[in-house]
VEXDREN-2710 file (C-alpha; in Angstrom, 1 decimal):
% VEXDREN-2710
k/r/px/py/pz
1/MET/36.1/3.5/-78.1
2/ILE/38.5/1.4/-76.0
3/THR/41.5/-0.4/-77.1
4/ILE/42.1/-3.6/-75.1
5/ALA/45.1/-5.9/-75.2
6/CYS/45.5/-9.2/-73.5
7/SER/49.2/-9.5/-73.0
8/SER/50.6/-12.9/-72.0
9/LYS/54.0/-13.7/-70.6
10/ASN/54.8/-14.9/-74.1
11/ASN/54.0/-11.4/-75.5
12/ASP/51.1/-12.9/-77.5
13/ASN/48.9/-9.8/-77.8
14/ASN/45.3/-9.7/-79.1
15/ASN/44.0/-6.2/-79.7
16/THR/40.6/-4.9/-80.7
17/ASP/38.9/-1.5/-80.7
18/LEU/35.5/-1.6/-79.0
19/LYS/33.0/0.0/-76.9
20/VAL/30.4/-1.4/-74.5
21/ASN/28.3/-3.7/-76.8
22/ASN/24.8/-4.1/-75.4
23/ASN/23.6/-5.4/-78.8
24/LEU/25.4/-8.7/-78.3
25/SER/23.0/-11.6/-78.1
26/ILE/23.5/-14.0/-75.2
27/LYS/22.9/-16.7/-77.9
28/ASP/26.1/-15.7/-79.6
29/VAL/28.1/-16.2/-76.4
30/PHE/26.6/-19.5/-75.2
31/SER/25.3/-22.6/-77.2
32/ARG/22.4/-23.2/-74.8
33/ILE/21.1/-22.2/-71.4
34/THR/19.3/-24.4/-68.9
35/VAL/17.8/-23.8/-65.5
36/VAL/17.9/-25.9/-62.4
37/PRO/15.4/-24.9/-59.6
38/LEU/16.9/-25.9/-56.3
39/GLU/14.4/-28.0/-54.2
40/THR/12.9/-26.0/-51.3
41/THR/12.5/-27.8/-48.0
42/ASN/12.9/-26.7/-44.4
43/ASN/16.4/-28.1/-44.4
44/SER/17.5/-26.7/-47.8
45/LEU/16.7/-23.0/-47.5
46/ILE/19.6/-20.9/-48.8
47/LYS/20.3/-17.4/-47.6
48/ASN/23.3/-16.4/-49.7
49/ILE/25.3/-18.1/-52.4
50/ASN/29.0/-17.5/-51.9
51/LYS/30.3/-20.3/-54.2
52/ILE/28.9/-22.9/-56.5
53/ILE/30.9/-26.0/-57.4
54/PHE/29.6/-28.6/-59.8
55/TYR/31.4/-31.9/-59.2
56/LYS/30.6/-35.3/-60.6
57/GLY/26.9/-34.7/-61.1
58/TYR/26.2/-32.7/-58.0
59/TYR/26.0/-29.0/-57.1
60/TYR/27.7/-27.9/-53.9
61/ILE/26.6/-24.5/-52.7
62/PHE/28.5/-22.6/-50.0
63/ASP/26.4/-20.3/-47.9
64/LYS/28.7/-18.4/-45.6
65/ALA/25.8/-16.8/-43.7
66/GLN/24.7/-20.2/-42.5
67/TYR/28.3/-21.6/-42.1
68/GLY/27.3/-24.5/-44.3
69/VAL/27.3/-26.3/-47.6
70/PHE/24.3/-27.6/-49.5
71/LYS/24.4/-30.5/-51.9
72/PHE/21.9/-31.0/-54.7
73/ASP/21.8/-33.4/-57.5
74/LYS/22.0/-32.3/-61.2
75/ASN/18.2/-31.8/-61.3
76/GLY/18.2/-29.7/-58.1
77/LYS/17.0/-32.4/-55.7
78/PHE/18.2/-31.7/-52.2
79/ILE/20.7/-34.2/-50.9
80/LEU/22.2/-32.9/-47.7
81/LYS/23.3/-29.9/-45.7
82/LEU/26.7/-29.8/-44.0
83/ASN/26.4/-27.5/-41.0
84/LYS/28.5/-28.5/-38.1
85/ARG/28.9/-25.2/-36.2
86/GLY/29.9/-25.8/-32.6
87/GLN/32.8/-26.6/-30.3
88/GLY/32.7/-30.4/-30.3
89/PRO/34.5/-33.1/-32.3
90/GLY/33.9/-32.7/-36.1
91/GLU/32.5/-29.2/-35.6
92/TYR/33.8/-25.7/-36.4
93/SER/33.2/-22.1/-35.1
94/LEU/33.9/-20.1/-38.2
95/ILE/34.0/-20.8/-42.0
96/ASP/35.2/-18.3/-44.6
97/ASP/35.7/-20.6/-47.7
98/PHE/34.8/-24.0/-49.0
99/ASP/36.3/-26.3/-51.8
100/ILE/36.1/-29.8/-53.1
101/ASN/39.6/-31.4/-52.9
102/ARG/39.8/-33.1/-56.3
103/PHE/42.8/-35.1/-55.2
104/ASN/41.1/-37.1/-52.5
105/GLU/37.4/-36.3/-53.2
106/THR/36.5/-34.6/-50.0
107/MET/34.7/-31.5/-48.9
108/GLU/37.0/-29.0/-47.1
109/LEU/36.0/-25.9/-45.1
110/LEU/38.4/-23.2/-44.1
111/ASN/38.3/-21.7/-40.7
112/PRO/40.1/-18.3/-40.9
113/ARG/41.8/-19.0/-37.6
114/GLY/43.9/-21.6/-39.4
115/PHE/42.0/-24.9/-39.6
116/ILE/40.8/-27.0/-42.5
117/HIS/37.8/-29.2/-41.6
118/ILE/37.6/-32.2/-43.9
119/TYR/34.4/-34.2/-44.6
120/SER/33.4/-36.9/-47.0
121/LEU/31.2/-36.0/-50.0
122/ASP/28.3/-37.4/-48.0
123/GLY/29.0/-35.1/-45.0
124/GLN/30.8/-37.4/-42.7
125/PHE/33.6/-35.9/-40.6
126/ILE/37.1/-37.2/-41.5
127/GLU/39.7/-34.9/-39.8
128/GLU/40.7/-31.4/-38.9
129/ILE/44.0/-30.0/-40.1
130/THR/45.8/-27.2/-38.1
131/LEU/47.7/-24.9/-40.4
132/ASN/51.1/-23.9/-39.3
133/MET/50.9/-20.4/-40.7
134/ASP/52.6/-17.1/-39.8
135/CYS/49.7/-14.7/-40.2
136/SER/46.7/-13.9/-38.1
137/ALA/44.0/-15.1/-40.4
138/VAL/43.4/-16.8/-43.8
139/HIS/40.3/-16.2/-45.8
140/TYR/40.5/-18.3/-49.0
141/PHE/42.2/-21.4/-50.1
142/LYS/42.8/-23.8/-53.1
143/ASN/44.6/-27.0/-53.5
144/ILE/47.4/-26.7/-56.1
145/THR/48.5/-30.3/-55.8
146/ALA/47.8/-33.2/-53.5
147/ASP/50.5/-31.7/-51.2
148/LEU/50.5/-27.9/-51.8
149/THR/47.6/-25.7/-50.7
150/ALA/47.4/-21.9/-51.5
151/LEU/46.2/-19.7/-48.8
152/TYR/45.0/-16.1/-49.2
153/SER/45.0/-13.5/-46.3
154/ILE/43.2/-10.3/-47.0
155/PHE/44.8/-8.3/-44.2
156/ASP/48.4/-9.5/-44.4
157/GLU/51.0/-7.6/-46.4
158/ASN/52.0/-10.9/-48.0
159/ARG/48.6/-12.1/-49.1
160/VAL/49.5/-15.5/-50.6
161/ARG/51.1/-18.4/-48.8
162/VAL/51.6/-21.9/-50.1
163/ILE/51.8/-24.6/-47.4
164/SER/52.9/-28.2/-47.7
165/ARG/50.4/-30.6/-46.1
166/LYS/53.0/-33.3/-45.7
167/THR/55.4/-31.1/-43.6
168/ASN/52.8/-28.5/-42.5
169/LYS/55.2/-25.8/-43.4
170/VAL/54.9/-22.6/-45.4
171/VAL/57.0/-23.2/-48.6
172/SER/56.4/-19.7/-50.1
173/CYS/55.1/-16.4/-48.9
174/THR/54.5/-13.8/-51.7
175/HIS/52.3/-11.3/-53.4
176/LYS/53.0/-8.2/-51.3
177/VAL/50.1/-5.7/-51.2
178/PRO/49.8/-2.5/-49.1
179/THR/47.7/-3.2/-46.0
180/PHE/45.7/0.0/-46.3
181/LEU/43.8/-1.4/-49.3
182/ALA/42.1/-3.9/-47.1
183/SER/41.4/-1.6/-44.1
184/LYS/40.5/1.6/-45.9
185/THR/39.2/0.9/-49.4
186/PHE/36.6/-1.5/-50.9
187/LEU/39.2/-3.0/-53.2
188/ASN/39.0/-6.4/-51.6
189/THR/38.0/-9.5/-53.6
190/PRO/34.3/-10.2/-53.1
191/ARG/34.9/-13.9/-53.7
192/CYS/37.7/-16.5/-53.6
193/PRO/40.5/-15.1/-55.8
194/PHE/41.7/-18.6/-56.8
195/PHE/40.2/-20.4/-59.8
196/GLN/40.8/-23.6/-61.7
197/ASN/41.9/-23.6/-65.4
198/GLY/42.1/-27.2/-66.4
199/ASP/44.8/-28.7/-64.2
200/LYS/46.2/-25.3/-63.3
201/ILE/45.2/-23.0/-60.5
202/GLY/45.0/-19.3/-61.2
203/MET/44.5/-16.2/-59.2
204/PHE/43.0/-12.7/-59.8
205/GLU/42.9/-9.6/-57.6
206/CYS/40.0/-7.1/-57.3
207/PHE/42.4/-4.1/-57.8
208/SER/44.7/-5.5/-60.5
209/ASN/44.6/-6.2/-64.3
210/ASP/47.1/-9.0/-63.8
211/ILE/46.1/-12.7/-63.8
212/TYR/48.4/-15.2/-62.2
213/THR/49.0/-19.0/-62.3
214/PHE/50.7/-21.2/-59.8
215/ASN/53.7/-23.2/-61.0
216/ASN/53.8/-25.5/-58.0
217/SER/54.5/-23.2/-55.1
218/LYS/55.5/-20.2/-57.3
219/LEU/53.0/-17.6/-58.3
220/GLU/53.6/-16.3/-61.8
221/LYS/51.9/-13.7/-63.9
222/GLU/50.1/-15.4/-66.8
223/TYR/48.6/-12.4/-68.6
224/SER/47.4/-8.8/-68.1
225/TRP/44.4/-6.8/-69.4
226/ASN/45.7/-3.6/-70.9
227/PHE/43.0/-0.9/-71.1
228/GLY/45.4/1.8/-72.1
229/LYS/44.7/5.2/-70.5
230/LEU/41.9/3.5/-68.5
231/ASN/44.3/1.2/-66.7
232/PHE/44.2/1.5/-62.9
233/ASN/47.3/1.0/-60.7
234/ILE/47.3/1.1/-56.9
235/ASP/50.5/3.1/-57.0
236/ILE/48.5/6.2/-57.9
237/LEU/46.8/6.1/-54.5
238/GLU/48.2/8.1/-51.7
239/ARG/48.9/5.9/-48.7
240/ASN/47.1/5.8/-45.4
241/LYS/44.4/8.4/-46.0
242/THR/41.0/8.2/-44.5
243/ILE/38.2/5.9/-45.7
244/ASP/36.2/8.9/-46.8
245/TYR/39.2/10.1/-48.9
246/TYR/39.3/6.8/-50.8
247/HIS/35.6/6.7/-51.2
248/SER/35.6/10.2/-52.7
249/PHE/38.6/9.3/-55.0
250/PHE/36.8/6.4/-56.6
251/LYS/33.5/8.2/-56.8
252/ASP/35.2/11.2/-58.6
253/ASN/37.3/9.0/-60.9
254/GLN/34.9/6.1/-61.8
255/GLU/34.9/7.2/-65.5
256/LYS/38.7/7.4/-65.7
257/PHE/39.6/3.9/-64.8
258/ILE/38.5/0.3/-65.3
259/TYR/39.0/-1.3/-61.9
260/CYS/37.4/-3.5/-59.3
261/PHE/37.5/-7.0/-60.8
262/PHE/34.8/-9.3/-59.5
263/TYR/35.6/-12.7/-61.0
264/ASN/37.8/-14.4/-63.6
265/ILE/36.9/-17.6/-65.5
266/ASN/39.4/-19.1/-68.0
267/GLY/37.2/-21.5/-70.0
268/LYS/37.8/-23.8/-72.9
269/ASP/36.9/-21.3/-75.6
270/LYS/36.4/-18.0/-73.8
271/ILE/37.7/-15.9/-70.9
272/PHE/35.1/-14.1/-68.7
273/THR/36.0/-11.3/-66.3
274/GLY/33.7/-9.1/-64.3
275/LEU/34.7/-5.5/-63.7
276/ARG/33.5/-2.0/-62.9
277/TYR/33.4/0.4/-65.8
278/ASN/31.7/3.8/-65.8
279/GLY/30.3/2.9/-62.4
280/LYS/28.5/-0.1/-63.8
281/PHE/29.1/-3.9/-63.5
282/THR/30.4/-5.1/-66.8
283/HIS/31.4/-8.4/-68.3
284/LEU/34.5/-8.7/-70.4
285/ILE/34.3/-11.7/-72.8
286/LYS/37.3/-12.8/-74.8
287/ASP/36.9/-15.4/-77.6
288/LYS/40.2/-17.4/-77.5
289/LYS/39.9/-18.5/-81.1
290/THR/39.4/-15.1/-82.7
291/GLY/41.0/-12.9/-80.0
292/VAL/37.9/-10.7/-80.1
293/ILE/37.2/-8.9/-76.7
294/GLN/33.8/-7.4/-75.9
295/LEU/32.4/-5.4/-72.9
296/VAL/28.8/-6.2/-72.1
297/GLN/26.6/-4.6/-69.4
298/LYS/23.3/-5.9/-70.7
299/PHE/22.7/-8.4/-73.6
300/LYS/20.5/-7.7/-76.6
301/GLU/17.7/-9.6/-74.9
302/ASN/17.6/-6.9/-72.3
303/ILE/18.9/-9.3/-69.6
304/GLY/22.1/-9.5/-67.6
305/MET/24.2/-12.2/-66.1
306/LYS/25.1/-12.4/-62.4
307/SER/28.7/-13.1/-61.5
308/PRO/29.1/-16.7/-62.6
309/PHE/31.1/-19.7/-61.4
310/ALA/33.0/-22.1/-63.6
311/PHE/32.2/-25.7/-64.4
312/ASP/33.6/-28.0/-67.0
313/LYS/31.1/-27.2/-69.8
314/GLY/30.5/-23.5/-69.2
315/VAL/29.6/-21.2/-66.3
316/ILE/26.9/-21.3/-63.7
317/GLY/24.9/-18.3/-62.4
318/ALA/22.1/-18.1/-59.8
319/VAL/19.1/-15.8/-59.3
320/GLY/16.3/-15.5/-56.8
321/PRO/12.8/-16.6/-57.8
322/THR/11.6/-12.9/-58.0
323/LYS/14.5/-11.8/-60.1
324/THR/14.4/-14.3/-63.0
325/HIS/13.3/-11.6/-65.5
326/LEU/16.6/-9.9/-65.0
327/CYS/18.5/-12.9/-66.4
328/LEU/16.1/-15.1/-68.4
329/THR/13.5/-14.8/-71.2
330/PRO/11.4/-17.5/-72.8
331/ASP/13.4/-17.2/-76.0
332/ILE/16.7/-18.4/-74.6
333/VAL/15.5/-21.5/-72.6
334/SER/13.4/-24.5/-73.5
335/LYS/9.6/-24.5/-73.0
336/GLU/10.1/-27.0/-70.2
337/ASP/12.5/-24.8/-68.4
338/TRP/10.3/-21.7/-68.8
339/GLU/7.5/-23.6/-67.2
340/LYS/9.7/-24.4/-64.2
341/ILE/10.5/-20.6/-63.9
342/LYS/6.8/-19.6/-64.2
343/ASN/5.9/-22.0/-61.3
344/LEU/8.4/-20.5/-58.9
345/LYS/7.1/-19.1/-55.6
346/ILE/8.6/-16.1/-53.8
347/GLU/9.6/-18.3/-50.9
348/ASP/11.5/-20.8/-53.1
349/ASN/15.2/-21.3/-53.2
350/PRO/17.3/-19.6/-56.0
351/ILE/17.5/-21.3/-59.4
352/LEU/20.8/-22.1/-61.0
353/ILE/21.4/-21.1/-64.6
354/ASN/23.8/-23.2/-66.7
355/TYR/25.4/-21.3/-69.6
356/TYR/27.1/-23.8/-71.9
357/TYR/30.0/-22.9/-74.2
END
């Protein structure tokens, strides 16, 4: 039995005693579930899905392995592939992150060497911005306002910078983290740590219970997950040991702590967080109305849910054509959607799963 508190900056605590609940039906979490098979063509083949953004009726899928972005319509029809790797005008050599700039409706790709490559939503090159930053590399980004952009550097002691696009100057440099975490442990965020919550931009860390929000250029703690004796704090780690030392530490203590946060989604009615508990991937689901918090490793239907991405009406997951049985059953989708799943071939693109609040 675990006691969990979600403590906000306003000291509004919601507590509940619970254990991992694998008897929770996925139907009690989401109002409906639909699937979108992504069209498979020679130009639309996806290797890995690193980010999914649903924007104004289109799915934008970032595939870091291919240095590109795929665009599909709401039914999964392939629209275009943005892949401009090269050394010429309008091209890029490296890409670590991608986002839709909601202030000017463009696609933006982040080169870790300090460039943002900007394209129209139909893939036409617009411009390249050179970031005047004071670190060796940046790996993730998110636009806070039309002017302010948050940058995240995995290997720098100050991981977060906010830069003004108007002046091209760093206006804040914060969030100090010991550098050995990045170089010697696996406690590095597996995806972009920035997320959108309405008009606000938030941030989570792989190794921390704290959730942050940007107030313009200032990063403020919004709330914390309190797991009591299972809380993990990086201060308990000895500094600058070997990689093998930290590997053994986490292997030997995986039942003592809740740590390694994979994602955070602050939705309209629920908060979803992925974490490692007892050595297993676990979803934490908080109902905002009731304050009830549950841990789920597998739903009652004997299915799981891959780490999802947010959209305005719920969350989006993805699964390969040979792994649909791990996330879907005929009882949770329409007959029409189940027929789509049955007709998938092993060489087909992944399918998207829309989970609606």
